N, C-alpha and C positions, 0 to 999 in steps of 0.2 A: 465263579467270579473271584479273583484274587484280591488281596487288600489294596494293592495299587490301583486296580481297576475301580474298586469301590470308592476309594478316596477321590478319584477323578470325577466319578459320577456325583458324589456328594458335593464336591466343590462346584461343579456346574450347576447343581440344583440350588446352591446358595452362594453366589459369587460375591462375597463381602470382603473388602480389604481391611477394615478395622473394626474393633469391637469397642462399644462404649463403656465408660466407667463413671458411674454417678454415685453420689453419697446420699444419706438419708434426707438432707435438705432438699434435694431434687424431688423426692416423694412428697414432702410437704408442700412445695411449690405447685406441683402437679395437681394435688388435691384442691388447692385454692383456685387454680385456673379453671378446673372442671366444674367446681360447685358454685363459684361466684355468679351472681345474676348478670345476664348479658345487658350491656348498656348499648344505647343507639350507636350505630357505626359512625366512627370518626375517621375520615380518610387522612391518616398521617403517612408521611414517607417512611417506609419500613426499612430499617438498616440491614437488608438481607446480605450485603457484602460483609458486614460485620459478623453476621452469623457464620458465614463461610470461613472467615478467619478464626473465629472461635472453635469451629469444628476441627480445623487443621491442628489447632493447639490442644484439642482434646477436651475442651471445657464445655460440655453440653449444658451445664447448669446456667452459664451466661446466655446460651442460646434460648433456654426456656424463659429467662428474664426478659429477653427481647420480645418473646411471644406475649408475655404478660403485659408488657408496657404498650404493645401495639393494640391491646384490647381483645386479642384472640377472636377477631371478627371474620376470619376466613376459615373455610372447611379444612384446607390443608394444615393451617396452624392448629386447629383443634385435633386433627388426626395425629399430628406430630406429638402434641402434648399428651394425648391419651395413650400413645404407644411407646413412650420413652421409659425403659425399664427401671431407672433409679436403682434402688437396693432390692427390688422385688425378684421373685423367681418367675421366669416366663415359661408358661406351658402353652404349646401350640400344636396344631395338626394342619399339615400342608399337603394337599393332593395335587400332583403334577401330571399333566397329560400333554402329549405332543402328537402332531399329525402333519402330513404333507399339506402344503397350501392348496393343492389342486384335488384334495380328497377330504371327505367328511369322517371316515372311520379313523380312529386313533391308531398310531403306531405302537404305543405303549403308555404305561402310566406307573406312577410310584406314590407311595404314601409315607410321609415322615411324621411321626409323633415325637416331639422333643421337649426337653426341659433345659433351661439356660439360667445360670446364676452369674450375671456380669460382675458382681462384687469380687469374686475370686477366680473367675474363668472356667468354673466347672460346667459341664454340659453332658447331656445324654440324648442319643438319637435312636429310635426304633425305626429301622429302614425296611420297608416292604416293597419288593419289586417282583412282579409276576410269580408269586408264590414262594419267593425266597425272602427270609427274614434275617436281618443282621442287627444286633444290639451293639451300639458303639458308645462307650463311656469315656468321657474326657475328664480325667482328674486334674490336679494342679501341678503334677510333677513332670510334665513334658511328654508322657507317653499316652497312648490310647489303647483301650481294651476292646477287642473285637470278639463278639460271641455269635456263633452260628450253630446250626444243627450238628456240624461236624466237630465242634470244640471251640476253644477260645485261645487267643494269643495276644500278646502285647506288641504294639508297633510304635516305633519312634517316629515322630513327625518332625523331620529336620526343617522343612520349609516353614518359616514363621507365618507367612501369608496363608498357607493352607491350614495351619493350626488355628489361626484366628477365624477362618471361615467356619470351622467346626464348633466354634465357641459363640457364635453370634446368631441371633434369631432372624427369621425370615424378613421381618419388617425393618430390620437395620438398613436395608437397601432403600426403602422408602424414606426413612429419616435422614439418611445421608444425602439423598437427592434433594430434600427440602433444605437442609443446612447449606448446601452449596448452590442454591438458587437454580436448580435444574428442572423444577417442576413447571410445566406449562399447562394451564387448564384448557381442556378441550370441550367442556360442557357435558351435558347429560348423554350417557350412552349405557345400554344394557350390558350387564355382566352376569353370565351364568343364570339368566332369567330374572335378574334383579335390577332395579333402577339404581344408577350410580353416576357419579361425577368422575370423568376420566382426566388423568393427568399424564402427559407425555414427558418423558425424560429427554431433555434437549440434546444431550450428547451421550447416548448410552454406550456402555462398555462391553464390547464383544458381540453385540447384536445390532441389527439394522433399525429396529424400533422397539422401544420398551414403554408400555403403558400401565399405569396403576389405576385402580378403581376404588372409589370410597363411597360408603353409604352416605347420602346426603342428610339423613335424619340423625344417625348415631355417630358420624365421623369415624366409623370403624373401616379401615382398609379391608376390602373384600378379596383382593388378589391382583394378579398382574398377567400381562401377556407379553411374550418376547417373540419377535418376528425375525426370522433368518431368511432373507430374500433369495429368490431363485437365481441361479447363475448358469450361463450357457457353458458348454464344454470348452476347455482350453487345452493346449499341449500338456500332456501328462496329468490332466485334471479332469475328472469325469463331470458330467452335467449334474447340477444340484437342483432338485425340484423345489427347494424352499421348505421351511418348517415353521409352524406356529406352536409355541410352548405356552400353555395356560397353567398358571399356578393359583390354586384356590385355598384361601385361608379358611379352613373349616371351623377351627376353634382357636381362641386366643384368650389367655388369662394372665393378669399380673397378680401373683399371689404373694402374701407376706412370707418372709423368710423364716418360717417356723420349722421345728425339727421334722414335722410331718411332711411339709411341702419340699423340704430338702432331701427327703429319703430317696426319691428316684435317682438322685445324683450319686448316691453312695456306691462304692465298689461292692460287687457281690461277695458274700462271705465264702471263704474257701478258695478264692482265686489266688493263684500264685503272684507274689509281688514281681514287678518288672525287674 
């Protein structure tokens, strides 16, 4: 697998257009939202359109203020608040599996353990796919370091969109769907053997159906499914049987930005500078 192929695979596994950037005040607000006693639900009109405008402007803190003002009484709001990075280091493990729609056996799977620091854009991904492991380190200077069993090399990421994808965590997609009023609650549905509340993305990007699943008790997103519908053959286009991609969030942590928690993002000693 060459670097271009790998980058395309990684982009597909985390199709994110923008990265969030929050300050310490967002962390303080999140703590208040998550620890304050829940008051009886008051049905106010929630300014979701204002949240979407704020998201486009890149001001997630204002979006969190809207959540706080609305009382935080919905599961989606709590999930959004609990997973906004602020100034934390994000550590996550995501396992992805895909299969044909008319089959039960998976076609393949991959595991990504990653660390993200939105404050300065650093990231690191340990990518495992059918026995092959690639360590991708994203520093702040515009290059990416790829480390495999065959050696290491620096790659320049010219496409800013692709670089942003490598700098943002898995749940950024869920948060962005919430900010843009794209989440439609479908009710209770099982996900990976667990009880969950399902949310369909109204206009998914690049797939026919995208559904997120949230634990109703903890408000922790559990993962998502992306459906690519089957299509009959057409001139010069072979038949497509359809696929279902299931992404499971195995581990998710918001860690304080201490020297120890930032260490996984450091460039390995002895590596040549780009």
